[in-house]
GULO-545077 format. One record per residue (C-alpha): x, y, z. Coordinates in Angstrom, 1 decimal. Layout:
residues N
<atom east="X" north="Y" up="Z"/>
...
***
This chain:
residues 262
<atom east="-53.7" north="10.3" up="41.9"/>
<atom east="-54.5" north="10.9" up="38.2"/>
<atom east="-50.9" north="12.1" up="37.6"/>
<atom east="-49.5" north="9.0" up="39.2"/>
<atom east="-51.8" north="6.8" up="37.1"/>
<atom east="-50.6" north="8.6" up="33.9"/>
<atom east="-47.0" north="8.0" up="34.9"/>
<atom east="-47.7" north="4.4" up="35.6"/>
<atom east="-49.4" north="3.9" up="32.2"/>
<atom east="-46.5" north="5.7" up="30.4"/>
<atom east="-43.9" north="3.5" up="32.2"/>
<atom east="-45.9" north="0.4" up="31.5"/>
<atom east="-46.2" north="1.2" up="27.8"/>
<atom east="-42.5" north="2.0" up="27.6"/>
<atom east="-41.8" north="-1.3" up="29.2"/>
<atom east="-44.0" north="-3.1" up="26.7"/>
<atom east="-42.3" north="-1.3" up="23.8"/>
<atom east="-38.8" north="-2.2" up="25.0"/>
<atom east="-39.9" north="-5.8" up="25.6"/>
<atom east="-41.2" north="-6.1" up="22.0"/>
<atom east="-38.1" north="-4.5" up="20.6"/>
<atom east="-36.0" north="-7.0" up="22.6"/>
<atom east="-38.0" north="-9.9" up="21.0"/>
<atom east="-37.7" north="-8.3" up="17.5"/>
<atom east="-33.9" north="-8.0" up="17.9"/>
<atom east="-33.6" north="-11.8" up="18.2"/>
<atom east="-32.1" north="-13.0" up="14.9"/>
<atom east="-34.0" north="-15.3" up="12.6"/>
<atom east="-30.8" north="-17.1" up="11.4"/>
<atom east="-27.7" north="-18.1" up="13.3"/>
<atom east="-24.6" north="-19.8" up="11.9"/>
<atom east="-22.1" north="-21.3" up="14.4"/>
<atom east="-19.1" north="-23.6" up="14.2"/>
<atom east="-19.4" north="-27.2" up="15.5"/>
<atom east="-18.5" north="-27.5" up="19.2"/>
<atom east="-19.2" north="-23.7" up="19.7"/>
<atom east="-21.8" north="-22.7" up="22.3"/>
<atom east="-25.0" north="-20.9" up="21.3"/>
<atom east="-25.2" north="-17.8" up="23.4"/>
<atom east="-28.6" north="-16.1" up="23.7"/>
<atom east="-29.6" north="-13.0" up="25.6"/>
<atom east="-32.0" north="-14.1" up="28.3"/>
<atom east="-34.7" north="-11.8" up="29.6"/>
<atom east="-37.9" north="-12.2" up="31.5"/>
<atom east="-40.5" north="-14.7" up="30.2"/>
<atom east="-38.4" north="-15.8" up="27.1"/>
<atom east="-37.2" north="-19.4" up="26.6"/>
<atom east="-35.5" north="-21.2" up="23.7"/>
<atom east="-36.3" north="-24.8" up="22.8"/>
<atom east="-35.4" north="-27.3" up="20.1"/>
<atom east="-38.0" north="-30.1" up="19.7"/>
<atom east="-39.5" north="-29.1" up="23.0"/>
<atom east="-36.2" north="-29.4" up="24.8"/>
<atom east="-34.7" north="-26.4" up="26.4"/>
<atom east="-31.4" north="-25.2" up="24.9"/>
<atom east="-29.7" north="-25.1" up="28.3"/>
<atom east="-30.4" north="-28.8" up="28.7"/>
<atom east="-29.1" north="-29.6" up="25.2"/>
<atom east="-25.9" north="-27.6" up="25.7"/>
<atom east="-25.3" north="-29.2" up="29.1"/>
<atom east="-25.9" north="-32.8" up="27.9"/>
<atom east="-23.0" north="-35.1" up="27.1"/>
<atom east="-24.4" north="-36.1" up="23.7"/>
<atom east="-24.5" north="-32.5" up="22.3"/>
<atom east="-23.4" north="-33.7" up="18.9"/>
<atom east="-26.3" north="-36.2" up="18.7"/>
<atom east="-28.9" north="-33.7" up="19.8"/>
<atom east="-28.3" north="-31.1" up="17.1"/>
<atom east="-28.3" north="-31.5" up="13.3"/>
<atom east="-26.6" north="-29.4" up="10.6"/>
<atom east="-29.8" north="-27.3" up="10.5"/>
<atom east="-32.1" north="-26.9" up="13.5"/>
<atom east="-35.3" north="-24.9" up="14.1"/>
<atom east="-35.1" north="-23.3" up="17.5"/>
<atom east="-38.3" north="-22.0" up="18.9"/>
<atom east="-38.6" north="-18.9" up="21.0"/>
<atom east="-41.5" north="-19.1" up="23.5"/>
<atom east="-43.1" north="-16.8" up="25.9"/>
<atom east="-43.5" north="-18.2" up="29.4"/>
<atom east="-42.6" north="-21.7" up="28.0"/>
<atom east="-46.0" north="-21.9" up="26.4"/>
<atom east="-46.6" north="-19.4" up="23.6"/>
<atom east="-44.5" north="-19.7" up="20.4"/>
<atom east="-43.5" north="-16.2" up="19.2"/>
<atom east="-40.6" north="-16.8" up="16.8"/>
<atom east="-38.5" north="-19.4" up="15.0"/>
<atom east="-34.7" north="-19.3" up="14.6"/>
<atom east="-32.8" north="-21.4" up="12.0"/>
<atom east="-29.6" north="-22.6" up="13.5"/>
<atom east="-27.0" north="-23.9" up="11.1"/>
<atom east="-24.0" north="-25.8" up="12.5"/>
<atom east="-20.9" north="-25.9" up="10.1"/>
<atom east="-17.6" north="-27.5" up="10.3"/>
<atom east="-14.6" north="-25.4" up="11.0"/>
<atom east="-12.4" north="-25.1" up="7.9"/>
<atom east="-8.9" north="-23.8" up="7.0"/>
<atom east="-8.9" north="-21.6" up="3.9"/>
<atom east="-5.9" north="-20.4" up="1.8"/>
<atom east="-6.1" north="-16.6" up="0.9"/>
<atom east="-5.9" north="-16.0" up="-2.8"/>
<atom east="-5.6" north="-12.8" up="-4.8"/>
<atom east="-5.0" north="-14.4" up="-8.2"/>
<atom east="-6.8" north="-13.0" up="-11.3"/>
<atom east="-9.3" north="-15.5" up="-12.6"/>
<atom east="-11.4" north="-15.8" up="-15.7"/>
<atom east="-15.1" north="-16.4" up="-15.9"/>
<atom east="-17.2" north="-17.6" up="-18.8"/>
<atom east="-20.9" north="-17.4" up="-18.0"/>
<atom east="-23.7" north="-19.0" up="-19.9"/>
<atom east="-27.2" north="-17.4" up="-20.0"/>
<atom east="-30.5" north="-19.2" up="-19.3"/>
<atom east="-31.7" north="-19.4" up="-22.9"/>
<atom east="-30.3" north="-16.7" up="-25.3"/>
<atom east="-30.4" north="-13.0" up="-24.7"/>
<atom east="-31.6" north="-10.6" up="-27.4"/>
<atom east="-28.9" north="-8.0" up="-28.0"/>
<atom east="-30.1" north="-6.4" up="-31.2"/>
<atom east="-32.4" north="-6.5" up="-34.3"/>
<atom east="-31.9" north="-6.2" up="-38.0"/>
<atom east="-33.9" north="-6.4" up="-41.2"/>
<atom east="-33.6" north="-9.5" up="-43.3"/>
<atom east="-33.1" north="-9.3" up="-47.0"/>
<atom east="-35.1" north="-12.1" up="-48.5"/>
<atom east="-34.8" north="-14.1" up="-51.7"/>
<atom east="-37.1" north="-11.6" up="-53.5"/>
<atom east="-34.7" north="-8.8" up="-52.7"/>
<atom east="-37.1" north="-7.1" up="-50.2"/>
<atom east="-36.4" north="-6.3" up="-46.6"/>
<atom east="-38.5" north="-7.8" up="-43.8"/>
<atom east="-38.7" north="-7.5" up="-40.0"/>
<atom east="-40.1" north="-10.8" up="-38.8"/>
<atom east="-40.0" north="-9.7" up="-35.2"/>
<atom east="-41.9" north="-6.5" up="-35.8"/>
<atom east="-45.1" north="-7.4" up="-34.0"/>
<atom east="-43.7" north="-9.9" up="-31.5"/>
<atom east="-43.1" north="-7.5" up="-28.5"/>
<atom east="-39.6" north="-8.9" up="-28.1"/>
<atom east="-37.0" north="-6.3" up="-27.2"/>
<atom east="-33.3" north="-6.1" up="-26.4"/>
<atom east="-32.6" north="-7.7" up="-23.0"/>
<atom east="-35.4" north="-10.3" up="-23.3"/>
<atom east="-34.3" north="-14.0" up="-23.2"/>
<atom east="-35.7" north="-16.6" up="-25.5"/>
<atom east="-36.0" north="-19.9" up="-23.6"/>
<atom east="-38.2" north="-22.1" up="-25.9"/>
<atom east="-39.3" north="-22.3" up="-29.5"/>
<atom east="-42.2" north="-24.7" up="-30.4"/>
<atom east="-41.8" north="-26.1" up="-26.8"/>
<atom east="-38.2" north="-27.0" up="-27.5"/>
<atom east="-35.6" north="-25.7" up="-25.0"/>
<atom east="-33.2" north="-23.1" up="-26.5"/>
<atom east="-29.8" north="-23.8" up="-25.0"/>
<atom east="-27.5" north="-21.7" up="-27.1"/>
<atom east="-27.2" north="-19.6" up="-30.3"/>
<atom east="-26.4" north="-22.6" up="-32.5"/>
<atom east="-29.4" north="-24.4" up="-31.1"/>
<atom east="-31.7" north="-21.5" up="-31.9"/>
<atom east="-30.3" north="-21.2" up="-35.5"/>
<atom east="-30.9" north="-25.0" up="-36.1"/>
<atom east="-34.5" north="-24.7" up="-34.8"/>
<atom east="-35.3" north="-21.7" up="-37.0"/>
<atom east="-33.8" north="-23.3" up="-40.1"/>
<atom east="-35.7" north="-26.6" up="-39.7"/>
<atom east="-39.0" north="-24.7" up="-39.5"/>
<atom east="-38.9" north="-24.2" up="-43.3"/>
<atom east="-40.6" north="-20.9" up="-42.9"/>
<atom east="-43.5" north="-22.1" up="-40.7"/>
<atom east="-44.8" north="-19.9" up="-37.9"/>
<atom east="-42.7" north="-20.3" up="-34.7"/>
<atom east="-44.2" north="-20.3" up="-31.2"/>
<atom east="-41.6" north="-18.5" up="-29.0"/>
<atom east="-41.5" north="-18.4" up="-25.2"/>
<atom east="-39.4" north="-15.6" up="-23.8"/>
<atom east="-38.7" north="-13.9" up="-20.5"/>
<atom east="-39.3" north="-10.1" up="-20.1"/>
<atom east="-38.8" north="-8.4" up="-16.7"/>
<atom east="-38.9" north="-11.8" up="-15.0"/>
<atom east="-42.2" north="-12.7" up="-16.6"/>
<atom east="-42.7" north="-15.6" up="-19.1"/>
<atom east="-44.3" north="-14.3" up="-22.3"/>
<atom east="-45.5" north="-16.0" up="-25.5"/>
<atom east="-45.3" north="-14.7" up="-29.1"/>
<atom east="-45.1" north="-15.9" up="-32.7"/>
<atom east="-42.7" north="-15.1" up="-35.5"/>
<atom east="-42.7" north="-16.3" up="-39.1"/>
<atom east="-39.1" north="-16.8" up="-40.3"/>
<atom east="-37.9" north="-15.2" up="-43.6"/>
<atom east="-35.8" north="-17.1" up="-46.1"/>
<atom east="-32.7" north="-14.9" up="-46.6"/>
<atom east="-30.6" north="-14.7" up="-49.7"/>
<atom east="-28.1" north="-17.2" up="-48.2"/>
<atom east="-31.0" north="-19.8" up="-48.3"/>
<atom east="-31.2" north="-19.9" up="-44.4"/>
<atom east="-34.3" north="-19.0" up="-42.5"/>
<atom east="-33.9" north="-16.1" up="-40.1"/>
<atom east="-36.0" north="-14.1" up="-37.6"/>
<atom east="-33.9" north="-10.9" up="-37.5"/>
<atom east="-32.7" north="-11.1" up="-33.9"/>
<atom east="-29.1" north="-10.9" up="-32.7"/>
<atom east="-28.6" north="-13.1" up="-29.7"/>
<atom east="-25.9" north="-14.0" up="-27.2"/>
<atom east="-25.6" north="-17.1" up="-25.0"/>
<atom east="-22.5" north="-16.3" up="-23.0"/>
<atom east="-20.5" north="-13.5" up="-21.3"/>
<atom east="-16.9" north="-13.4" up="-20.2"/>
<atom east="-15.0" north="-11.4" up="-17.6"/>
<atom east="-12.3" north="-11.5" up="-14.9"/>
<atom east="-12.4" north="-11.5" up="-11.1"/>
<atom east="-10.2" north="-12.0" up="-8.2"/>
<atom east="-10.0" north="-15.3" up="-6.3"/>
<atom east="-10.6" north="-14.6" up="-2.6"/>
<atom east="-9.7" north="-18.0" up="-1.1"/>
<atom east="-9.9" north="-21.7" up="-1.6"/>
<atom east="-10.4" north="-24.6" up="0.8"/>
<atom east="-7.8" north="-27.4" up="0.2"/>
<atom east="-9.7" north="-30.4" up="1.4"/>
<atom east="-12.8" north="-29.9" up="-0.8"/>
<atom east="-11.4" north="-27.7" up="-3.6"/>
<atom east="-14.2" north="-25.2" up="-3.0"/>
<atom east="-13.3" north="-21.6" up="-3.7"/>
<atom east="-14.9" north="-18.1" up="-3.5"/>
<atom east="-14.4" north="-14.9" up="-5.3"/>
<atom east="-15.6" north="-11.4" up="-4.6"/>
<atom east="-18.3" north="-10.8" up="-7.1"/>
<atom east="-21.0" north="-8.5" up="-8.3"/>
<atom east="-23.9" north="-8.5" up="-10.8"/>
<atom east="-22.9" north="-9.3" up="-14.4"/>
<atom east="-24.4" north="-7.0" up="-17.0"/>
<atom east="-24.6" north="-7.5" up="-20.7"/>
<atom east="-22.2" north="-5.3" up="-22.6"/>
<atom east="-24.9" north="-4.3" up="-25.2"/>
<atom east="-28.1" north="-4.0" up="-23.2"/>
<atom east="-26.7" north="-3.1" up="-19.8"/>
<atom east="-29.2" north="-5.6" up="-18.2"/>
<atom east="-28.2" north="-8.1" up="-15.5"/>
<atom east="-27.5" north="-11.5" up="-17.1"/>
<atom east="-29.5" north="-14.5" up="-15.9"/>
<atom east="-26.9" north="-17.2" up="-15.4"/>
<atom east="-27.6" north="-20.9" up="-16.0"/>
<atom east="-24.0" north="-22.2" up="-15.9"/>
<atom east="-20.4" north="-21.1" up="-16.1"/>
<atom east="-16.7" north="-22.0" up="-16.2"/>
<atom east="-13.7" north="-20.9" up="-14.2"/>
<atom east="-10.7" north="-20.2" up="-16.5"/>
<atom east="-7.0" north="-19.7" up="-16.1"/>
<atom east="-6.2" north="-16.0" up="-16.9"/>
<atom east="-3.0" north="-14.1" up="-17.4"/>
<atom east="-2.6" north="-10.3" up="-17.2"/>
<atom east="-0.9" north="-9.0" up="-20.3"/>
<atom east="-1.2" north="-5.3" up="-19.8"/>
<atom east="-2.5" north="-2.7" up="-17.3"/>
<atom east="-4.0" north="0.7" up="-18.1"/>
<atom east="-3.9" north="3.3" up="-15.4"/>
<atom east="-7.3" north="4.9" up="-14.7"/>
<atom east="-7.7" north="8.6" up="-14.0"/>
<atom east="-10.1" north="10.7" up="-12.0"/>
<atom east="-13.6" north="10.6" up="-13.6"/>
<atom east="-12.5" north="7.8" up="-16.0"/>
<atom east="-11.3" north="4.7" up="-14.2"/>
<atom east="-10.6" north="3.0" up="-17.5"/>
<atom east="-10.3" north="4.0" up="-21.1"/>
<atom east="-13.6" north="3.5" up="-23.1"/>
***
């Protein structure tokens, strides 16, 4: 009797485990084309509803297009009563795309300006200074504001520093995805311009391959990857960019262990 009870408990627990795994395997997001059916695996006790209407009823109705929006929240219920999971269902239009393969140019603008180096400033008195020395700013950080004014590009930063007339600057920068504050006093260099001793970059350029484009909208896609700065090796935080016409003028064959010449 005890052995039979143990077997029953093991089988029951195994059933519960499989049942929970089945529920867990239900996706949280589904994308389907307009006019396609939504196919769900059905098993004991589970039902699917949208706005308290069963999916089977919606799919069978004549006004299917009116029932569903572009984005719908579908609720998974246990025994039609207990909500256990939500599924986001996105319905998209079918589209015809044209395969690409063309080489394309990219110019990417950073969010703020990225610090790529530091240098001493030779001032009017002939001495060398490091205005940034105690600022905690390092290569790879991004300056986003100076004296509460947005820094949009390199020229913008130079103008803000110059108009300071040597007064202390309150600098907002981003380090490891955290906003930091610091202060730097500009130094008047021998060329009569005020400087803070930081080399910065506001854009990066590269090439990619156009994967496809969609004729009716002009939308396009390209196989991509994270863009890193050539000096710091850090991922670049992109604010904006341009797609440029590009022409291949030469090809250099890679070799084992060295895919391109450094």
